[in-house]
N, CA, C and O of each residue as an XYZ file, in Angstrom:
480
protein
N       0.824     -1.182      0.000
C       0.000      0.000      0.000
C       0.867      1.243      0.000
O       1.758      1.389      0.837
N       0.620      2.090     -0.888
C       1.363      3.341     -0.892
C       0.386      4.507     -0.932
O      -0.538      4.550     -1.744
N       0.614      5.405     -0.069
C      -0.238      6.593     -0.020
C       0.485      7.728     -0.694
O       1.689      7.926     -0.534
N      -0.273      8.445     -1.431
C       0.296      9.618     -2.070
C       0.004     10.832     -1.204
O      -1.139     11.103     -0.834
N       1.026     11.519     -0.908
C       0.813     12.762     -0.170
C       1.437     13.886     -0.955
O       2.514     13.758     -1.537
N       0.749     14.951     -0.953
C       1.277     16.124     -1.644
C       2.010     17.000     -0.648
O       1.519     17.290      0.442
N       3.161     17.397     -1.044
C       3.918     18.320     -0.215
C       3.903     19.676     -0.890
O       4.495     19.886     -1.949
N       3.224     20.561     -0.255
C       3.203     21.909     -0.796
C       4.344     22.694     -0.172
O       4.634     22.592      1.020
N       4.946     23.443     -0.990
C       5.991     24.313     -0.475
C       5.316     25.484      0.224
O       4.632     26.303     -0.389
N       5.534     25.524      1.502
C       4.898     26.593      2.262
C       5.884     27.719      2.509
O       6.135     28.140      3.638
N       6.423     28.181      1.403
C       7.343     29.306      1.530
C       6.513     30.576      1.628
O       5.851     30.998      0.680
N       6.576     31.158      2.798
C       5.847     32.397      3.001
C       6.845     33.543      2.965
O       7.851     33.556      3.674
N       6.537     34.461      2.146
C       7.383     35.646      2.181
C       6.707     36.633      3.116
O       5.622     37.149      2.851
N       7.378     36.863      4.187
C       6.818     37.773      5.172
C       7.142     39.189      4.744
O       8.301     39.604      4.745
N       6.118     39.917      4.382
C       6.315     41.294      3.964
C       6.486     42.164      5.196
O       5.660     42.156      6.109
N       7.543     42.890      5.199
C       7.772     43.842      6.268
C       7.929     45.217      5.631
O       8.829     45.446      4.823
N       7.056     46.105      6.005
C       7.190     47.448      5.419
C       8.491     48.091      5.858
O       8.993     47.796      6.943
N       9.038     48.955      5.038
C      10.298     49.594      5.431
C      10.111     50.385      6.724
O       9.094     51.044      6.939
N      11.110     50.295      7.557
C      11.030     51.010      8.827
C      11.320     52.485      8.625
O      12.213     52.886      7.879
N      10.530     53.261      9.319
C      10.784     54.689      9.281
C      11.889     54.990     10.288
O      12.014     54.299     11.299
N      12.680     56.002     10.019
C      13.728     56.331     10.988
C      13.110     56.656     12.340
O      12.071     57.310     12.433
N      13.776     56.183     13.380
C      13.270     56.425     14.728
C      13.412     57.890     15.084
O      14.453     58.508     14.860
N      12.360     58.423     15.635
C      12.443     59.784     16.130
C      13.067     59.730     17.513
O      12.696     58.907     18.350
N      14.009     60.612     17.735
C      14.610     60.651     19.055
C      13.653     61.358     19.993
O      13.144     62.441     19.703
N      13.423     60.709     21.131
C      12.560     61.324     22.124
C      13.319     62.452     22.801
O      14.520     62.344     23.049
N      12.615     63.529     23.096
C      13.315     64.611     23.784
C      13.769     64.160     25.162
O      13.027     63.495     25.884
N      14.977     64.521     25.516
C      15.546     64.092     26.792
C      15.254     65.074     27.909
O      15.645     64.840     29.052
N      14.574     66.168     27.602
C      14.219     67.112     28.658
C      15.446     67.668     29.351
O      16.358     68.176     28.699
N      15.471     67.575     30.665
C      16.575     68.120     31.443
C      17.723     67.138     31.613
O      18.664     67.419     32.355
N      17.666     66.000     30.946
C      18.690     64.961     31.111
C      19.948     65.372     30.341
O      19.882     65.628     29.139
N      21.084     65.435     31.023
C      22.333     65.764     30.317
C      22.668     64.690     29.277
O      22.337     63.519     29.468
N      23.319     65.080     28.189
C      23.628     64.108     27.127
C      24.628     63.039     27.543
O      24.728     62.002     26.886
N      25.365     63.270     28.615
C      26.361     62.288     29.052
C      25.859     61.467     30.235
O      26.630     61.114     31.128
N      24.560     61.166     30.236
C      23.949     60.414     31.335
C      23.115     59.267     30.785
O      22.376     59.432     29.814
N      23.240     58.110     31.410
C      22.404     56.950     31.073
C      21.634     56.564     32.330
O      22.225     56.300     33.376
N      20.305     56.535     32.216
C      19.468     56.102     33.324
C      19.178     54.619     33.179
O      18.772     54.170     32.107
N      19.379     53.864     34.226
C      19.165     52.426     34.211
C      17.757     52.138     34.724
O      17.328     52.673     35.746
N      17.048     51.279     33.990
C      15.689     50.914     34.367
C      15.470     49.420     34.260
O      16.252     48.631     34.790
N      14.394     49.026     33.567
C      13.995     47.622     33.525
C      14.385     46.901     32.241
O      14.069     45.721     32.089
N      15.054     47.565     31.325
C      15.465     46.907     30.081
C      16.553     45.883     30.385
O      17.143     45.897     31.465
N      16.814     44.993     29.427
C      17.892     44.011     29.641
C      19.256     44.687     29.791
O      19.489     45.765     29.245
N      20.136     44.050     30.524
C      21.456     44.578     30.814
C      22.196     45.002     29.555
O      22.817     46.064     29.537
N      22.142     44.198     28.508
C      22.918     44.494     27.304
C      22.405     45.730     26.570
O      23.157     46.353     25.821
N      21.153     46.091     26.768
C      20.641     47.320     26.152
C      21.384     48.527     26.728
O      21.776     49.432     25.991
N      21.574     48.533     28.039
C      22.287     49.626     28.684
C      23.786     49.542     28.415
O      24.441     50.567     28.227
N      24.333     48.332     28.397
C      25.757     48.165     28.103
C      26.066     48.699     26.702
O      27.095     49.342     26.492
N      25.183     48.436     25.758
C      25.355     48.938     24.394
C      25.313     50.463     24.370
O      26.108     51.097     23.677
N      24.395     51.046     25.119
C      24.307     52.511     25.176
C      25.593     53.115     25.739
O      26.076     54.130     25.237
N      26.142     52.496     26.774
C      27.386     52.984     27.376
C      28.539     52.848     26.373
O      29.334     53.774     26.211
N      28.628     51.707     25.710
C      29.705     51.488     24.738
C      29.606     52.473     23.579
O      30.617     53.024     23.144
N      28.381     52.697     23.073
C      28.202     53.635     21.958
C      28.621     55.045     22.374
O      29.215     55.781     21.586
N      28.312     55.408     23.597
C      28.678     56.739     24.085
C      30.197     56.920     24.066
O      30.701     57.932     23.578
N      30.918     55.941     24.596
C      32.374     56.058     24.637
C      32.990     55.888     23.249
O      33.987     56.541     22.941
N      32.421     55.027     22.410
C      32.960     54.840     21.062
C      32.735     56.056     20.174
O      33.389     56.202     19.141
N      31.807     56.933     20.576
C      31.570     58.174     19.828
C      32.606     59.239     20.187
O      32.579     60.339     19.636
N      33.512     58.921     21.101
C      34.596     59.832     21.430
C      34.472     60.508     22.784
O      35.325     61.319     23.146
N      33.442     60.196     23.527
C      33.263     60.834     24.837
C      34.294     60.306     25.835
O      34.757     59.171     25.730
N      34.635     61.138     26.786
C      35.605     60.761     27.819
C      34.950     60.496     29.160
O      35.555     59.854     30.019
N      33.714     60.977     29.366
C      33.027     60.847     30.648
C      31.591     60.383     30.432
O      30.993     60.653     29.390
N      31.048     59.690     31.416
C      29.654     59.252     31.383
C      29.184     59.039     32.811
O      29.935     58.563     33.662
N      27.927     59.397     33.064
C      27.319     59.157     34.362
C      26.209     58.133     34.203
O      25.311     58.308     33.378
N      26.265     57.078     34.978
C      25.224     56.048     34.998
C      24.410     56.274     36.267
O      24.958     56.287     37.369
N      23.098     56.452     36.108
C      22.239     56.732     37.260
C      21.166     55.664     37.385
O      20.697     55.114     36.388
N      20.784     55.379     38.623
C      19.695     54.433     38.877
C      19.121     54.727     40.249
O      19.740     55.401     41.072
N      17.927     54.208     40.478
C      17.344     54.321     41.807
C      16.527     53.091     42.129
O      16.060     52.384     41.235
N      16.360     52.846     43.406
C      15.552     51.713     43.857
C      16.148     50.376     43.477
O      17.349     50.147     43.623
N      15.288     49.495     42.987
C      15.712     48.136     42.640
C      16.656     48.082     41.446
O      17.293     47.056     41.204
N      16.749     49.182     40.695
C      17.625     49.210     39.524
C      19.082     49.488     39.874
O      19.941     49.452     38.993
N      19.375     49.762     41.140
C      20.750     50.072     41.532
C      21.684     48.896     41.248
O      22.769     49.090     40.700
N      21.281     47.694     41.609
C      22.146     46.532     41.350
C      22.311     46.303     39.852
O      23.361     45.842     39.404
N      21.286     46.621     39.085
C      21.340     46.502     37.620
C      22.380     47.485     37.071
O      23.131     47.148     36.156
N      22.422     48.690     37.626
C      23.392     49.697     37.183
C      24.818     49.242     37.465
O      25.706     49.410     36.629
N      25.034     48.669     38.639
C      26.364     48.165     38.985
C      26.765     47.043     38.027
O      27.912     46.987     37.582
N      25.839     46.161     37.713
C      26.117     45.078     36.754
C      26.481     45.633     35.383
O      27.425     45.155     34.754
N      25.743     46.638     34.914
C      26.025     47.242     33.603
C      27.444     47.801     33.578
O      28.203     47.531     32.648
N      27.798     48.572     34.590
C      29.129     49.179     34.639
C      30.211     48.103     34.672
O      31.209     48.214     33.959
N      30.032     47.081     35.475
C      31.053     46.036     35.577
C      31.182     45.227     34.287
O      32.295     44.872     33.898
N      30.078     44.932     33.622
C      30.142     44.198     32.346
C      30.885     45.026     31.307
O      31.748     44.505     30.601
N      30.563     46.293     31.210
C      31.222     47.149     30.218
C      32.705     47.293     30.543
O      33.550     47.196     29.653
N      33.021     47.524     31.811
C      34.431     47.688     32.204
C      35.253     46.440     31.947
O      36.348     46.516     31.390
N      34.732     45.297     32.350
C      35.525     44.067     32.296
C      35.500     43.377     30.938
O      36.535     42.912     30.461
N      34.325     43.307     30.312
C      34.209     42.535     29.090
C      34.530     43.335     27.835
O      35.138     42.809     26.903
N      34.126     44.601     27.805
C      34.249     45.350     26.556
C      35.409     46.346     26.537
O      35.984     46.598     25.478
N      35.755     46.905     27.670
C      36.837     47.887     27.681
C      38.083     47.393     28.409
O      39.059     48.137     28.504
N      38.085     46.195     28.912
C      39.228     45.538     29.548
C      40.144     46.501     30.307
O      41.332     46.613     30.007
N      39.578     47.182     31.281
C      40.388     48.035     32.132
C      40.618     49.439     31.621
O      41.362     50.192     32.249
N      40.016     49.827     30.514
C      40.212     51.171     29.975
C      39.164     52.157     30.485
O      39.167     53.327     30.102
N      38.274     51.685     31.346
C      37.296     52.574     31.984
C      37.613     52.639     33.463
O      37.893     51.625     34.102
N      37.567     53.826     33.984
C      37.867     54.053     35.387
C      36.614     54.581     36.078
O      35.935     55.462     35.551
N      36.314     54.050     37.243
C      35.215     54.592     38.029
C      35.787     55.779     38.793
O      36.567     55.618     39.732
N      35.384     56.971     38.371
C      35.918     58.185     38.971
C      35.282     58.460     40.328
O      35.957     58.843     41.283
N      33.950     58.252     40.390
C      33.240     58.594     41.621
C      31.932     57.810     41.684
O      31.319     57.515     40.659
N      31.521     57.482     42.900
C      30.225     56.850     43.136
C      29.504     57.695     44.179
O      30.008     57.912     45.280
N      28.329     58.162     43.816
C      27.534     58.969     44.739
C      26.281     58.193     45.109
O      25.596     57.656     44.238
N      25.988     58.135     46.383
C      24.743     57.508     46.819
C      23.941     58.547     47.592
O      24.494     59.401     48.285
N      22.622     58.451     47.453
C      21.735     59.395     48.135
C      20.356     58.761     48.227
O      20.167     57.599     47.868
N      19.400     59.537     48.712
C      18.014     59.086     48.704
C      17.131     60.256     48.313
O      17.429     61.407     48.631
N      16.048     59.953     47.623
C      15.071     60.946     47.194
C      13.760     60.656     47.891
O      13.436     59.501     48.166
N      13.016     61.690     48.172
C      11.695     61.523     48.757
C      10.681     61.576     47.629
O      10.601     62.563     46.898
N       9.907     60.507     47.492
C       8.887     60.416     46.442
C       7.500     60.356     47.063
O       7.344     60.019     48.237
N       6.512     60.682     46.272
C       5.133     60.591     46.726
C       4.568     61.953     47.076
O       5.244     62.978     46.979
N       3.329     61.934     47.478
C       2.650     63.169     47.839
C       2.520     63.273     49.345
O       2.793     62.321     50.076
N       2.110     64.417     49.787
C       1.994     64.663     51.220
C       1.238     63.546     51.923
O       0.175     63.121     51.470
N       1.777     63.091     52.997
C       1.132     62.028     53.756
C       1.531     60.633     53.310
O       1.455     59.687     54.094
N       1.957     60.492     52.053
C       2.348     59.180     51.521
C       3.725     59.254     50.882
O       3.922     58.778     49.764
N       4.666     59.844     51.580
C       6.013     59.950     51.035
C       6.842     58.751     51.449
O       6.582     58.103     52.462
N       7.846     58.476     50.635
C       8.769     57.382     50.949
C      10.141     57.755     50.391
O      10.252     58.536     49.446
N      11.144     57.201     50.973
C      12.517     57.438     50.524
C      12.927     56.349     49.542
O      12.650     55.169     49.760
N      13.585     56.750     48.465
C      14.093     55.818     47.468
C      15.583     56.073     47.314
O      16.004     57.210     47.099
N      16.375     55.029     47.421
C      17.828     55.149     47.279
C      18.202     55.429     45.830
O      17.533     54.961     44.910
N      19.273     56.193     45.628
C      19.766     56.507     44.285
C      21.268     56.279     44.240
O      21.943     56.290     45.270
N      21.786     56.071     43.025
C      23.229     55.928     42.829
C      23.606     56.630     41.528
O      22.861     56.604     40.549
N      24.765     57.252     41.544
C      25.376     57.820     40.345
C      26.785     57.265     40.262
O      27.565     57.386     41.207
N      27.107     56.660     39.139
C      28.448     56.117     38.920
C      29.065     56.915     37.777
O      28.572     56.875     36.650
N      30.134     57.631     38.066
C      30.765     58.481     37.059
C      31.971     57.726     36.501
O      32.880     57.341     37.237
N      31.956     57.524     35.179
C      33.005     56.765     34.484
C      33.878     57.691     33.652
O      33.386     58.650     33.058
N      35.158     57.404     33.611
C      36.128     58.108     32.748
C      36.799     57.087     31.860
O      37.116     55.979     32.293
N      37.010     57.463     30.627
C      37.744     56.575     29.714
C      39.219     56.944     29.722
O      39.587     58.105     29.542
N      40.048     55.941     29.931
C      41.497     56.150     29.915
C      42.012     55.738     28.548
O      41.621     54.705     28.005
N      42.892     56.559     28.002
C      43.459     56.213     26.691
C      44.890     55.778     26.789
O      45.508     55.454     25.775
């Protein structure tokens, strides 16, 4: 007994419209040499730090608050050790706390600023 089966080529060409150039979001009062660490994956921030230094900058400030502080430390250490192999220097680390919330419901949130210098 032999069964005949038809094999259709299911080659789908996935049409993707051309991407429009990304509009840069206004950074408001954020200095151009600052990276804020949040909930994105570590490598997203590491890439931002590397691009900043590869564009010729000598200084960068990495800022984070709350639960993102450990993420910021990880980003700095990955970039320093894996990508710049000792060519980045931690110039200064500032820690503080900010008061958030409205009257009656305020709370303190820890913050960190890590200032990096590139050594040539």
